N, C-alpha and C positions, 0 to 999 in steps of 0.2 A: 591231425587229427588224431582222437585218443580210441583206444579200443580197451575194455575191462572184457573180463572174464571169470566164470566159477571153476572150470573142468580143466585148463589148460588147452582150448580149441585154437585158440592163434597159430601155436606152431605148427599144425597140420595146414592150416591156412593160407598160414601167411605167404607162402612161394606164391601158390595160384592169384591172390590177393595184388600182390605187388606185380606181378605180370601184367596184369589188366590196366597198370597207371603206364602215364599220364589221364586222368582223365581227360576226354575232348568230349569235342561239340557241345560244349554248354550253351543254351541258350538266356542273357542275360536281358533284364527287360532294366533299364535304366529308371531309377526313383523320382527324374525330374522332368519324365514322360520321354522325354529326347535327350541324345547324347549331347553337350554343349558345343563337341569337335567335329562328329559328322551330321548330328542332327535327326540320325535315325534311332527308334523307338527302341530296339531291340538290338543287340550284337552279339555276336557270337565270339565263347568263349574258345577256342583253336586246341589249346592244351592249356592243363592247370597241375601242375606240379606241386603232389603233395606229401607232405612227411607226417610218418606214422610213427604215435608215440605209444607207449603204455600212460592208462591214468594216471594221474595224480593229482590231486589237491593243486599242488603247488605250481603245477603249469601256469596257471590261471593269472595273467599280470592282474600286478598290483595296482588298486582304485586310485586313481589322480583325478584332484577338483579340476573343473570344466571338462572331462573327457579326453585327457591328455597321455591318458595311456595308450600303448603301444598293442592293440589286439592283433596275434596270428592262430588263434584257437576258432575253428566254427566249427568241426563236428566231433561228435563223439557215438560209438557204438558199443553195444555190451552184449558179447556172445554169450548166449545159457546154453550147456550141453548137457544137463541133466534131463531123467524120464521120470523120478522118484518125485511123488507128490509132496509125501513127507519131508524130503530133501529139500526138494523145494521151499515147502512153508517155512524150516526150519535155517534154513542156510544161505540161500540165494533171496529170495526177496526181501531182507535184513539189506544183503550188500547192495541188490538195487535199489531198495528206498534211498538208503544213504547217498548214494552215484548220482539218482535222480534229482534228489534235494540241493547237492552242490551243483549239477547243471544248470538245473534250470533258474537259477539264483544268481547266474552269471547272464548278463548281456549278450546279446546276437549268438547265441549258440543253437544249435541245431541236433537233437539226437534220435536214435532207435535203438530198437533191440531186436535181437535176430535169435530165434532160436534154432538150434544145430541138430539134426537127424543124419544119422549116418549110419552106413553099413545094415543090418537085418533090420535093423527097427523103422529103416526108412525103405524098406521093401515091404513090410507088413502093413505100414500104412497107406490110407487111401492116395493116391496118384496125384488128387489135387494139389495145386501150389501152397493154396493158404486154405488146407483142411484144415475144420476145425470139430473135430470130434469132444464129445463130451468128458470131460472130467480130465482130460489131457495137461499137461503141464504148460502147453500153449495157449491152451483156454483162460487155465487159471492166471497166465503172464497178460493178456488181452485186459481181462476182467480186471486185474489188481492196475494196469498199467495205459489202458487206452484212454485218452481224454477225446479231446475235438478231432483231433487229427491221427489217424492210424498211424503208429508211431512201431508197430509190432510186423515182424513177418517171420514163418516158415523156412526154414533152409534146411532141402534133404536130398543128399548126398548120394546116389544112387550109386553110381557105377556108369550110368549112362551119358556117354558123351553129349546126346543131344538134349536130355534133361536138364543135365548136371549146366550146360551150358545157358539152359533158359535162366535158370536159377541165378547163376550169377549175374547174367545181363540185369534180372529184375532185383540185383541187389544192388547193383551199380547206378542202374537210374533212378534208386532212392538215395543213393551218396551223393548224388550229383544234383540231386532237386536239395537237399538237404542244404549243400555247400551254397547253392546261387541264393537261395532263402537266406543264409544266414547274412551271406556276402552282401546283401541287398540290403538286410537291416541295419547293417553297419555302417552302410552307406551311406541312405537317407539318413540315420542320427547324426552321422558328421555332417553330411553338407547342411543340415539345420541347426545343430551347434555353429560352425562357420559362419552361415548368415545371420544370428543371432549376437555372435563373439565384432563383427563386422558392422552392426548397426551397432554396437554401442562404443567406436571409434575415437566419436570426440569427448564421453564421457569422463570425468576423473576416475583415477585409475586405472585406465585401458594400457592395456602390456602388450607392443608387438612381438613378444618372444612367445607368450600362449597363443597368440595368433598362428604366430609362426608354427609352433609344435603343431596345435589343432589342425590347420589347412595339412601341413606336412603328413599327421598321420591318413587322411584321406587321400592325399596321393600317394604313400605307401600301400593304401589299399586298391591303387589303381593297378598300379607298379606289379603287387601281387597276382593279379588277374592276366595281368602281359597287356591291359590299356595304356600303352607306353604315352601315346599322345594327350590323351587326358589327363594322364599324371604330371605331365612337363606344361601341360595349362597352367595347372595350380601353381607353381613354380613360377611360371612366371607372372602370375597375378601377384603373388607374392613379392617376386620383385620391384613391381610395380607399386604395391602399397607400401615396401621400405621409401622407396624415393619420395612418394607422397606423402606419406609420417614423417619423414626427414627435414622434409620443406616446411609442413604445417606447424610439427611439434620439435622438431630438434631430434635428440638420440638419447633419450634419458633413460633409457631400456639396456644399454650398453656399455661394457665397465669403461672402456676406453679406448684409444681407435686402437692400438696393439703393434704388430709387426716388430716387436721389438725381443721377442725369441729368439735362439741360437736356429738358426737354419728358415727363417721366415725369406729371408732371400733369397733361398733354392728350393720352393718348397717343392713336395711329389703334388700337383696341383688336385689329381684325382684321384690320391688315398683319402677316405674319407676319414680313415681308422687311422689318422697321423695324429689326431688331436681329440680330445674329448669335446666335438664336437655340439651332439645334443646334450649331455650334460650341463655345459656351458651356458646352454640356450634356455635348458628349463631355470637353471638356476640366477637367469639374468646377468649372469658375468662373462657371456662371451665379448668378445671386442668387435669394431666392427671390420677390421681386417681378417680376423679368420669367420666372421657371419658371411661374408661376401665370395670369400675362398670355398668355403661349404657350396653355398647354393649355386653359385658355379659349375664346383667339382659334382651334384645333383645333378646339373640339367643337361651338362656334358655324359653325363655314367645313360641318361634314359635316350639323346641323339644315338650313342653310340648303340643302345639295343633298340632302336629303330632301323640301325644300318643308312646312317646319317652322319656320315664323314664330314660333309663339304659344309652340312648345317654348321657341325662342331667349330670347323676352321672359321668360320663368317661369327658366330659367336665370339670366342678366340678376339678377333682383330677387335672387335667393338668394344669388348670387357677390358681386353689390355689397355688400348688407346685412352680409354675413358678413365681405369682407375687408374694409369701412372698419372692422371692428374691430381688425383688425391694424394698422392703419396708425394705429390712434389708438394703440395699444400703442409704435409707433414712432416718434410725432410728434417727438419730440425729436432725431432725426437727418434729420426731413423740413421741408420749406420750409412759411412760416405758409399756413394754409388747402389743404394739401397734400390732403387727406383728401376736404375736398369737392368741388374742383376735379379729382379724380380722379373722384370716381363722377358727377359732374355729365357730364363728357366721355363716359364708359362708356356712361351710360345715353341721351346723346343721340345720341352714335355708332350705337347696337343701333338707336337708331327709325328713323334715317334709313336704315338699312339694311333694317331689315324694310317699310317704306314704297316701297324699291323692288322689293324682293321681290314684294311683295303686290299691286302694280300688273299685273305680267303673271300672276299667278297667281292661276285660279278658283278660288273659294274657297266653300263650303256656306255658308249662312245661321248656323246655328253655329256652324263653324269662326270665321265673320267675327264672330261676337259674341265668343266666346271671345278672339280676338287684339288686339281691340278691346279690352278690360277688362285687359287683360297688359300690352298697350303703355300703356294710361292709369296703369298703377299704375308703371312704369317711369319714365313724364313724371313722376308725383308724387314720387316718390324726390328726382329731380331739382331739383324747385321746391323737396322742404324744401332742397337743400344750398344755395339761394336765400337761403332765410329763417335759416342757420344764417349767411352770407355779411353778412346786412344786417346783422344782428345785431351780428355783430364789428366791421365798418366803421361803423356809428352810423348806416344806413340804412333799416331798419325794427325794428320791433318789433312782433310778434302775439302778443296776449295770450292765446289759444289756445294758442300752441308757446312758451313761454318760456324760450328759448334762450340763454343768458348767453353771453357771449364765453368765459367761465372756467369753465363748469362741466362741464368733464371736466379737469380739473387746471391745464394750460397754455392752455387755448382750442383755437381748432380748427388748432393748428400745433404748433412748436416753440417752445424759449425762446429769448423777446427777446435773449439776449446771445447767441443761436449764429449761426456761420459761416450757416447754410440760412436762418433765419429771414430777414435782409436779402434774401434773392433772391426776386424777384418771380413771380408764377405768367405761366403763359405761355401761358392758355386766350384766344386773342384776344376771343372774345365775355364771357369772366368780365372779363376788364381793361377793356375799354371799358364793361363794367353801372357796374362799383366806381367808376370816374373822376366818373362824378357822377349826382346824383340822379333825372333824366328817363330818363338810359340803363339806369339800375335799373329804375325803375317799367316801362319800354317792355318789356324782358327780362323781369319779371316777371309780367307781361300777360299776355305771348305764352304764355311757358309753361304759367302757371295754365288760361288758355281753351282750349290744345291737351288738357290733361288732361281738364279738365271735358266736353269733347266726345267724348273718349276713352269716360267713364264714362255721360254719357248715350246716346249709342248704342247700348252694352253692357247699359243696364238696371238701374244703379247709380245711382239721385238721391241717396240720401244722403252718399255721397261725393262727389260732384258739388257739393253743398250746402257740403259743409265747406270746399271749394278755393273757393266764389264767396263765402265770409264772410270766408277769409284776404285776398281781394281787396277785398274790403267795408274791412276792417280799414287794408290798405294807404293807399285812400281816405281815412279818419277821420285817419290820422297827418300825412296830408299836409294837413290842415285843407279837404281838397274833401270837405265836407259831400254836396254835390246828389249826387254821385257814388255813395258809399257808404249814401246814404238808398234812391237808387235800386236797389242792389242787396238793401241788407235789408227792403225795402218787397217784393219779390219772393221771398224766401226765409226769411224771419222767422216767419212762423207755418206753415211746412211742416214745422217740427221738430215740434211739438204730432202731426201723424201718426206719426211713427215714436217718439212718449212720452219725446220728447228734451225735458222741458220746463224743466231748468235752464235750457239753452242758449239756450229761444227767450224765456226769462224777460231773460238776459242781452242779448240781439241785442235786444230789442224797447225795452230800456233807450236801446241805443244808437240804434237810430232814433230813439225820441221826443228824443232829446239830438239827435242831427242835423238832425233836422228846427225844431228848437227854435232852432238856432244859424244852421242854412240864412236860418232867418227874422226874427234877432235877430241881425246881424254886430257890433252895437255893443256886446252883451254881453262882446268879447273885449279889449276893452279892460285898459288896466293899473290904471287905477284902478277898474274894476267887482271885478278880482282881491284888489287889495288889502282893500278891504270884505269881498269873501268869506273872506279870512284871518281879518280882525275878527270877523267872526260865529260862524265856527268856534273861535278861542278863548274866546268869552264864553260860546258854549254848551256847548264841553268844563267849563268851572267850575260854569255853573250844572244842569247834570242831575243829576237826582237818582237815575238806573237807570243803568249803564255800559253803554257800545253798545260791543263789541267787532269790528272791521273786521280780516279775515284778507288778508297778501299784497297790502297797498294800493296802488295806483300812485301813490300822492302823495310816497312815499318809497321809497328804493331803500337795503337793506345788505349790504354785502359784509365779511368780516374782511380784515383790513389783514396784522398782525404780533400775534404771540404774544410778550410777554416774561416769561421766568422765571427773576426773579434766582438768585443763587446760595445767599442766605441761607433758613434753615430756616422765616425766621420771616416774610420777606419777602411784597410781596401776588402775585398773577398777575392781569398786566395785558394786556388784549385791545384790542389799536388795531381802531375801526371805523370804515369809510365809509359816511356817509349821504348820498346824495341828497338833495335836495328838491326839488320842482317849484314849490311857492307860492313864490309872489312877493315875501313878508313873512315876517320872522321867526318862529319859531312854538316858544312853550316846553315843551316834555318834563318833567313832574315827577317819572318816575323810568324810567330804562333797568335792564331786566334781561336779562343771558344768560345761561342754562340748561347747564350742561355736565351729561353723564351718562354713567355708566361701568358696565358689569354688578352685578345683584345689586340692582339700586337704590338704585346711590350716585351722590349729585346734590352739585353746587357753582353756587352762584348768584352771579355777578359781577354789581356794580351801580354806578350812577351816577346824580347827584338833580340835579332843577332844571339841565338842560341847554336850551342856545339853539340851534337849528337855523336856520341864516340858508338863504336862494335858493344851490339851486347843491350843491357839493361839500363835507360837514362831515366833519372829524375828530375823535372821540370816543373816548375811554377808560373803557375799565368795568373792575374790579378785584374780589378776592376774595379773603380769606386763604389761605393753603395747605389742603387738606383733611387733616386726620390719619390719614386713611384711604385707603392707598393703592390705586392702579389708573392705568387710562388713561383721561382723558375727554375727549370730544368735545363739541364744541359742537351744541346740538341746535334750540335753538330761543331767538329773539329777541323781546321784547315793549318795545314805549315807549308809556307812560300820559302824557296830558293830561286831568290832571282824572278825570272819565267817562269817556273817549273813549280806549280801547284799540284799539295796532295790533301786530299778531301776525305776526310773518314765519318760515316756515319756510327752514332756511339751505340754500344750495346743496350739494349735493355736495364742490364742492371746499373749501368751508368747514369741512364735517365733518368733511375728512382734517386740517384743523389741531388735533390733539388732543394734550394736554398728557400727560406718565407723573407721577403723585404717587411719589413712594418713601415707604418707611417710615423715618419720620425718631427724634428721641429723645421725641418727644410720641406715638407714633402708639401707638395701644392692641395689644397682644401676647397673644397664648393658645398654648400649649403645653400638654403630654401626656407621660409619661414616667412608670416605674415609683417607688413609694415608696423609699426609702432605706434604709427598716429594713429590716432582714429577718432571720429566724430561719432557721437551720441544717436542712439536710433538709426544709425546708416550702417547698410552692412559691410561688411570686406571684401572688393573686388579683383584686389592684386596681391600679389607675392612679389616679396625680393629676393632678387637670386643674386648670392654674392659669391666670387671667388678672389682666396685670398692666395693670392705668389709663394709668398715666404722665399724658400732658396731658389725659386726659379724666375726666368723671363718667359715672358710669351711675345711670339712677333708672328704675325702671319694665324693668327688663331681663329677658330669656325668650333662654335660650341651650338650640338645638338642639345636638345631636350626632351625626352618622351615620357609619356605617364606612364604608368606600370598597374594604375589602378582607375577608380571610376572619376573621373577628373578630367576635365578638357583646356587644354591652355589656348589663347588665342595670341598668335604672333602677326602683328601687324607688320604695315611694311619700313618701319624702322622703329627704335626705342631711344632713349636719351641713359646713357646711360654716366655714372658718375666715376671717378677715380680720384683715390688718395691715398698718401703713405698710411700705409698699416700701424703706426705707432700712439702713442698714448700723451703726444702733446697737444695742446690746444688750440694751437695755430698751424692747425692742418689745413693744406690749402687744395683744395676742392678744384677738380676740371672736368665739366660735365663733355661728352663727347656724344657723337648718332652713331649708332650700329645698325649697321643697315643688316637685311634679310634677308638672304641669298640661298635659295633650293632648302628652303627650310631650314637651315642654321643661324645662327645670330654671329654674325662678324665682331670680333674681340677685337680692343685697341692693341696697338704693343703697350708691354707693360715690361718694368724690371722689376727686380725682388722687393720682397717685403712691401706690396701694393697691394690695393683693393680696389674689385670692381664692383659695384650693385646696379644690376636693376631693376625697374618695375615691370612686372609683368602679368596681364590681365588674365583671368581663369574665372570659368563658371566650372556648376556642379547640380547634380540632380538636386531640385529642393527639398523632395521628399528622402534622401539619402541621412543616411546615420552615421555612417562610416567618416569619422574625423582625422582619421589618420591613412596618410596618401605615401605612395611612394615615386621621384622619379629619378629615372636614368640621365644624366648627365657625361656627355662622351666630349672632350674640347681635344683637338689637334691645333698641334703648333710646328713651328720648323726652331729646331736648336741650331747654337753657336757651329757646330760642324757641318750645319745641312742636312741633317737625318731631321726624318720628321719624325716629332713623339707625341703621344698620347698620353692623355689622363682620361681616367672612367669612374664613375663612384655612383653609387646606390645612395639617394639620398632621403630623410625623410622630412615630411612636410604635415604639420599638423596645421588645422584647420581652426582649433580651439586657443582663444588670445593668451597670453601670458599673463594677463592682468584681470580681473572686471572689477568696475568703477563703480559702487551707485554714491548718490548725493540727493540731498536733500535742502531748501532753502526758509530759515525763518525770517521774515521781515519786522523791522521795528521801526521805528522812527527818526531814529538815532544812524540807520544800517540796518544789515541785515547777517543773521549770523547763517554759516556753510557748513554743513554737515557731508564728509564724506568717508566712505570705507573703501579700502582698496584691499584686493584680496588676490594672490597669484592663486594659478591651476595648478593640475598636478604636475609634479617634477621635484626638480631641487628647490630648496628654498632659497629664496633671494636675499644680497643685502642693499636695502634700498640707503642710498648715503646721501640725498637731498631731496627737499618734497618745497611745492611751493604754489601758490595758485595767484593768478594776474586777471586783471580784467580789462577788455577790449578798452572800455572808456576813458581809463584811467582811474579808475578809484580806487582808493588804498586796500590792501589786502594785509593783515596782522594775523600771524598764524599762534592760535594759542593751546599752549604744552604739547608742540609740537617737537620731538628731538631730532636731533642734527641727523644720526644712524641708527639704523634697527634690521632685523632681520624678520622678513615676512614668510611665514610657513607656510606652505599649502594647504590651503581650502582655510584657512585662518585670517580674517581681517585685521587690516589697521586703523581704526576709526581717526580721523583727523576732524580739525574744526578752526573755520576760519572765520576771524571778524570782517564785515566789508563794511566798510565807510560809505555813507551817500556822496553822490557827483556836488561838488557846491556848484550853485546857481541855476540848477534844476528843484523842480516844483514834485517831481515825482522821485519815487523811491530809487536806490541808485541798482538793484536789482531788475527794472523794468527794462527788458529787450537788451539786459544784458549779455554778452558772451564771456565765459570765466571759460579759463585754460590750467591745468591742472599739469605740471613740470614736476617729471621725479627722475631719478637717476639713479640706476639699481646694477648690479652686477650680481651674477649667478653663481653661486659657490662650487657649482661643479666647474666651472672657468676660471674660480677663484686661486690660481695656482700661480707662482713663478717658477720658468723653466730656466734656471741659471747652468744646471749642469749637462754636459755633455753626453752621459751615460744614464737618462731617464728610464729605459726601458729594462738595461739589466737591473738599475736599482731596484726597480717596484718587484720585478720579479724573485729576486734573491731575497728581497727583505719579507716578501709571504711566505716564500717557503722555508724559511727557518724561524720566522713567527712562530708559523702554527708547528711544527715541529719541538720548537721548546715550550710552548704552553700547555702548560699542567690542568686538565680539562677539570678537575674532581674538584682543584682549588681555585679556579677562575668561577667553577657552577657556585662552590658554595658563598664566597665572599665579594663575587662581582666584580674582581678587580686583577689583575695581571701582574703575579709577582716578579719580583727583580732575575732578570734570566740573564747567563751568561751568554756574549757573541762568541759564534764559533768558526773565528778566524781561520782556522786551520784548515777549514774547507774552503774559505776564501781566497786566499794567496793561489794557490794551485789553477784557480780558475782563471787568473790576473797573470801567472807567467809569462804570459806575451805581451803583457802590457810595458809602458815605461813604468821604471821606479817613479817619476813624478805622477803619474793618475793612477798609480795603484796605491801608495801613498796619502795620494786624497780621496780614494774612494773609500778605503777602511776607516780612515777619519769620519769621513760624511755620513758610514753605517755604525758605527760607533755611535755618536749624536741621536742617531736616529733611536738606536735600541736605546742611550740611556731616557732619552724623555718619552718613548711607549713603555717601558715599566714603571709598573701601578697607573696606568690604566683604567677607568671605569669601564666598565659593560656597557652603559649608555653610550659613552663614546665611541667604540667599538660595533655596535649594532644599527649605529644612525647610516642610514642608505646604503644598509649591508641584505646583499639575499642571499641566502644562504640556498645552494641546489642540495640536493637532497644524493649520497653517494652509495653506491652498489657495493655489497658483503661480500665476499668469495673466502668461504671455510672449506678448505683439503685435508681430507685427512686418511691413512690407509687404514685398512681394516683386512683381517687377512678370514676368508671366508672356510670353518670347518669343512673336510673331505664327508665327513659322517654327523647327522643330527639323529638325535633320539629323542622320542617323547616318554617319559616313567611317569606312570599315573600309579598312586594307591589308592585304592577302593574299598572301604568298612561295609562290611553289611549294612541293611538298611531296615531290621529289624532293633526296637529299643532293646537295649541291652544292659544287663543289670550283672551287681559287681559278683564277679567269680563265673560269669557263665564263657562260653566259647564262642567268639566273633569271628566268622568266617572273611575274610580277606585276601584281596587279588591283587597284585603287581604286575602290569603291563608295561614293557619294555616296546617301544615301535619304533623303528627307523625310518627315520618321513626323506631324508634324503642319504644318501652312499654313491659317493665318488674315490671311492678307491680303487687303487690299480692293484695287479697281482703283486703277491699271493692273497692279497685280502678281497677278492675279488665279488665273493659271496655268502663267507663268514668269518666269525673275527672271535677271538676267546674274550670274554668276560669276565665280571664278577659282579655280584649284588650282594650288599652288606644292609642291614638296619642297624639305623640307632637308635636303641631299644632302652630306656629306662626302666631298670627291674623294679624300682619304687611304684610304677604307676603300671606295667604290664609284664605277663610271662607269656612265651612265647611256645607253641606247638610247632616243632620244625626247625630249621637250620638260619640262624642268625646271619650266615656269613656261607655264600656257596659260587661256584662257577660254574659257567655255562656258556654256550654255543649261541651267540648270537646271528642273525641268520638276517641275509637284508630281502629272503622274498617274505616271511612271514612275522609278525609282532610274536616277541615271548612273553609267556604270561606264567607267573609264581602263584601258588595257590597254599596259603597257611593261615593258622589261628591263633588269634591274643587272647588272651585270658584277661581282663583288667581289674586290678589288685585296688583299686582307691575310685569310690564314689564321687559325682561331681563331673564337673566341666576339665579334662583329661586330655591332654599335646596329643597327638598320634605318635608314632614313632617317625622319623626322618628316614628319607630312602635316598643311597648313595650308589651311583654303578659307576664301575672302572673298566677303562678299556684294555686290556694289555696290549702291548707290540706297536701303537700308535701313539703319538707324539701328542700331549695334552692338547696343546692348539691346532689341534686338526679334528679336536673330538668338541661336539656341542651337545649339551644334554640340558632339558626343558623338564623340570623338576614340576607336574602340574599340579599336584596336591598337597603341596609340603605345605605345614602350617594349619592344617587341621584340627580340628578338635571335635572331642567324643563327649556324647552327656550320658555318664552312667550312672545307674540307679541302685537305692543300697535296695538288699534283701525282706528288712521290715519297713512298712508303710506304716504303723504307727509308734507313739513309746506315752511313757506313762513317765509324771514328773508328780514328784513329790514336796509338797509346799508348804511347811511347819507356820502354824499360826502362832504369830508375836505375840499376840495377848494372852493365850495358853501355856506362850512358855514353851510349847512344844519344838523341837527340832535341837534340845541343846538347849534349851536357855538362851539366853543375852544377843539373841542373834538378830540382825539387821532387821527393821520393818519389811516382811515382803506384800506390794500391791498388783494389781491386776496391772497393772501398765508395765511393771517389770517384769510380771512372766509374760505379756505381749513380747517383751522385747528378749529375749532369754529363746521364747518357742521361735520368731521370726529369721532368728542367727540360727535355729537349729531345721527350719526348714527344708535345705539345699540337700541335706544329708535324710528328711526323712518325704521321702516319695516324690522325688523328684519335684518338687517347687507344688506340692498340692498345699493346697488353703487350710489353715487349722483355726480354730476357734478356744478360748476358752471359756470354763463356765465360769 
């Protein structure tokens, strides 16, 4: 609230006025009809604290587009104390008019005028509170300023306590009414603006940051009047909208993810002044990390104001767990252990704040139990972060929580080679704890004990038992067996009460071990440990039955790297890191690493007779590459020492190190197509299923075929299969075999390598179906030579469109017939037709006319054929009568017309395409249509082949050299043939420094027509549109205004250069006069603004009117021109002839300087 006065009244009223604050029991009517949170139409504002300030126009917030400005001014009172009418008319009324003009032009403002009478003047007037005697100052005030609503009152201070109290009560009733009215108007407007902006969410240009600021202004208004539940509801809606827009549109309004500033891993999460959050949101320059912290802090602050620390703990648990997963996704850009440090810092900060709030808050027994339980859960989350940090820094290992440092890919932080990875943590508590084992144990004990006491007081003994066991394991790892035994002695037997028998058994074993080691410390000697290893080796050899131990702590296993050499026949090699805690060498007879893919595909890498030394060992396991394509991932690792087996489930980070096995020349292939033998005008009813074994053998095979599209396959009781060798030899022997159908699967005959099986399978599909492309799933199971079951699966495409269309026509003649045929291949690769021939079943002679021996058939392009058919001797009819003619063609698809002589085809193709594209000049290629000669980059090729044999390496280099020489000078038509270019996505990143101060500078000249020599009034306005400067430039900065003036064009009345104070709260306006010295179109002066003590890169200035022109008219509006007549010899005689056209041309040249473009005529 602001106050204004004319005679220093406030100093005498201030103490009494403030003594009646805060305002109490204000009745507030929801603008929406009912409260969204409580549903009530009316709510009581029990207490409203107001801040009273002297009136100033600078107090009003600057206008922001879209209603984003935050207003906290609602009520304005003007105190009038004069009794003299003349003084009122001459002095007070002008002030009131000026004050009222400013206040009424602002939105959501209420005002009133109080005429104060005190002392003898109050006693001599009528006692009525609102006396309206004629001719008084109060009467004039009401006459001048009373509008539809009565906003004027007369305050009489008589010294009578009862009457004075009535006056004060009436004044405060009006003040409360004004506050309620102004706040209601503001809330209604904000809700309408928010609703309108939310409806535009899917429109282009919508900005979540603007929506957030507008809705937060509404939430702040509710918080201002004490409706914290309504305010929290709006923040919850903002959070829900954030996740919804993040899913639908991404996060284009946020600068980046963030979390890279110093101290971000150890934030004071509840301090909203730690960073300029709102300024960054206003500029859409806030990071996702800062925004989520700011939103969470605002929600917690409201919950604390509502005295709900239990709700704060519950929200903290949900927020920390969820946002920690997001931090893990961005771990590469964050410092090492950022997630753990941030989670620990947030949890402990919330716990400390809740403890402070609960101390002065009376809680019921139920609320206290709930708070203790939720607080203990937060402390437990913080303790879990210590587990992760301890595992990463090798300070502790808890077998109940096996958290490896690399369990999530790169461990609890970013890459070791990144710049952020080298930055240290900033949480002093964690830095001290990680500095030494003693400090870590002390902090671990304090945090664990805090969580245990919380769970015990809230009636959750099982959670307390789990934490106590963690503490015992820490003592056990420190070889402090007495303390570990003391804890397990009290807790181990309690697990049976809850049915946790497996945990009880493990802890009982630990307890027995602790008690034994605590009483026999000499057993920890080195010689005793070595004898234990010898006994273990001897027992593994002599045992009759195998014993399997899963995930034994004797050894630690991880995958270091994978070597997949380029040769198709090269082995797949995995490098393993095995850490042995034994004090002596231990021999493993067999190591196996099992890799699995979908549909039961499996590979096994092995190594034999491996000696594991104490400490870290590097071991390699290898396996031949699988002929079954797929993506193989490591799953289980097993080590065998005689009858003693150790099985290890690999960590998720190791499982991600998968290997892709591509199809090679040795891979079995399956396909389906229409038969090539066709009869005219008869539909196709069968498909040909083909199996090519290549480098595989099949024994006891079963083939299951299922349709994935709208086609039906009919399986009879048996099928006839044709088996032949997959060679190009002409004398291939074909054997027929009967394939039985058992349980819907086709029995496949035994076949060796490089053999082909063809089956003719009936099919049907809907007559009205237009789908010609179908998919079949084919699964073949067989038994390998080692007796293991093998599985081959493939999704094959079946096209119901024949490869060729054939048209024919016959023209008969007496000597025979002419047979004209057209052969056209359908969509797909071109076909090379190697031979064509026509035969007649009757034995008539057929001669081909002008048919080449070999040609290329392009898609949808017919090849025309002409044959001469002679008549058959001894018949009276034409040879074509009831004649059966057969066209025989041999063709090869150009897609399959390749020679696979090299063993490294996959590697060669990939390398060639990569370096061909990199070395091609696109401009030259587009201009001339050919590839210029380029140099083969052998330097990048040789390192890739470093593991290969020298002979293989030399052969590959020689082959690639020849291929490059052949490709040099290739035409564009060759390169474009059969190539389907895929559009690429462009990503352009640049760095932009946003200025902290942005100014709009406008130069405006008068709108009147200006004459040469007249004074032209001008205005220069400097308006700050963005101000995020820190102290000492929070409100004002020193600046200089300068006019770049051409003295040939203008003279200036005023200063060309002047210093001024630039204010954040209001624009700065300069008035000056310019005198034009030249007529015509004159360029206006250029305005220059410089801001002192601020770096140039932090200031952005927009000169709005620079480059404007001014039309200056001359003083004289007419001119006389004397022209000598050439015929009379006037004008000095001997002059050139002057014609009317010449005169008009001269007048046109002078017209801009004679009346501003007015038309002129010649006599």
